[in-house]
N, C-alpha and C positions, 0 to 999 in steps of 0.2 A: 914772301908771305906771312913771317912770324912777325908782327907791331912789338915794338921792346917801351916800355915806360920805368922810369926811373926806381919808382916805389910802386905799392898796393893803392896809393891813394892818388895817386894819376892814371894808373890803369881802371877805376873805381868810375873816377871822373870820364875816362873817355870810353867808358863801356856804356855807362848812362846816357849819355849822350847823342850817342850812338844809337841806341834801343829807341830812346824818346824819337827822334828823328825818324825813325821807320815807322814808327806808329802814328807818327802824326802824317805822314806820309800817306800811310793807309785809312786815315781816316776823309782826306781829301777826296778821295774817289770810291769808299764803301761805308755804309751806314755803322760799320765797327771795324777793328782792329782787334787781330789776336797773338797774345804773347806767349809762347813757350819760356817759363820759369824753371831754374833747377835750383838744388841741395848745393849743400858742402858749403863750405867758409869762405870762398871766393867770392860769393853774388851779394853775400848782406851787405858790403859796405855797397855795392854795386845797387842794391834795392834802397840806402837809407838817402840818396841823392835822387832817383829815378821818381821815386814816391810825389817831390816836388815837382816835376815837370809839368808846364803848362798846356799839357792837353784835356781834352773832353774823356774823361775816365770810367765815365757813364757809359760811354761805348766800346769800351776795351774790355774785351776777355781774356783771362789768365789764366792758364792752364799748367802743367809740369811736364817736365821730357823725362822722369821717374818718382816712386812714390815706395817707400819702404810701407808691407802691410802690418800697419798699428795704428792705436787711433793718433785722429788728426791732432790732438791736445800734449800727445807723446814730443818729448825731446826732442827724440830724432825724426821726428816727419819733419818729410820737405813741405807740406801742408801748412805746420808753423809756422817754419820761416816763412815763407812768403806772408803769409798772414802779418804776422809779428813786425818783419821789415819792410814791405811792399803795399800792403793793403791796407795803409794808413792816410789819416790829413785827406786831400783831396784824392791819393788813390782806391780809399775805402768804395768809393762809388763803383770800383769796376767791378765786373761779374768772375769769378772764378770756377774752373772747373777741376775740382780732384781725380785722381785717379786711384783713389783706392776711401772705400769700395771701388773695386776696379767696372768702369761704362765698359758701353758697349764700341765696340768700334764707331759704329754710326755716328754716335754723339761727336770721337774727334774727329771724323771724318768732314762731320759739319761745318770745323770750327779751319776748317785749311782754302786754301793755302796760308800758312802762318805768319805773319809780317815780321815778327821776328824770334828768333829763337836762342835762348841762352843757355851755352852748355858748359859744364866745367870738364876735367879729365883724374881721373886719379894716374900716380906713377904705374900702375900695369897697362895704362893704351886705353882703358875704359872711357866709355861716351856716355850719359844715361845711365840705365843700367845695363848697358849692355859688355858684358865682365866675362874677360878670360875664364874658360874653365867650366863657364853654361854648356852642358849638351845641346845645347838650340842654338847656340851662337849663331853658326852658320846661316840658321833658318833665319832668325833675327837681323839678320846681315844683308839675306838678298833681297835684293830691290825686285823680283819677279813674285816674292812671297806677297797673295794682299793681304795681311794681317799689319796690324797697327799699331797693337799692342802685344807684349808678350809677358808672359808669366818668368819670374826668374827664380830659382830655387833657394831655401835656404843654404845657407853655408860659402857664399861667395859674397866675397866684398867686404868694407869694412863701415860699418857693426853686420857680420853676417848672416840677414834678417829676409827671408822670403820677400820679394819685388815686384811693381808691376813699373813693364820700361814700353816707351812707344819703340818700335823699331826705325832701322835705319832708316828704311820707306817712309815711313811717316814725317820722322824730323827731316826730310829733304823733299818733303812738299811744304817749302817755305821761299821767303823773299830774302831774306838773311838768316846766315848765322853767324855767332859770336863766341869764338871758344876763346875762354879766360883760364890762363896756366899760369901758376907764381912757383918759383924756385927753382935750382940749378936740373935738380933728379925729373922735373914734369919735362924743362926743352929737352934734357936728355931723348927722352919718350918720344915727344914729337920726332926729334930728327933721327931715330931709330927708325919710325913708321916712315918719314919721307925716302929714308937710305931702303925701306923695301921688309924690313920685320914685322908679319904678321899679328900688327897691334889691333884693335877696333877702331880706333882714331884713323888707323889708314886710309879705312872708306871714305871717311869724310874728309880727310885731307886730298885723297889723288879723285873725288867724283870734280867737276866740272859744272853742274847745272846749274848749282845755288852759289852766293858770292858768301865766301866765308873772310870772316876775319879773324887771323891767329892772334892774342891778346897777351903779351908775355911781359910779366914784373918779374927779375931775380931777386926780388922781395919773398918769401915764406909769409903765404897765408895764416893767419892766428884766427 
């Protein structure tokens, strides 16, 4: 289940190629393709490569797995990372749907199913902003709950800001999911989740409806 890459550069190249392929496949059968992007350190190098993919970016919609509730120009904004690293050059023609200010569920529903979902993971096993300690985490992981967006209170994660996140139900409305992890601590979290520990990422790992690639490099993200 876990693909191992020798370093972060190899991981980024493989992830960018895989996401570009999924978007290209989507554009063959639909007037548009949708990418769910993510924040953190790991995806930046992926975006640097992905923006050069030879696809019709004017037909691609990009949204986010989660977002911090702060101005889009702030350095800790996931939207800023995506705009600075992905939505450049040819990819600047893509349409971006931010998560803050928080949209309505129907805005996200209109983008589904997502052609590709790119996720990172914290050492605590969180994905998107589905974070241990959130009093509503169980609901946000419940596939029978119809909500596609969740409000996450301040005080969780790093930085401990209030957030908006796609729920697990929303994330799994996808044709392919790519989970990027780097370093020994995150690999250990995956192993613990696979062994049965109740971490948020376990819900993603044990589901069988959506193809999932877990892509790991032993090199820490910088």
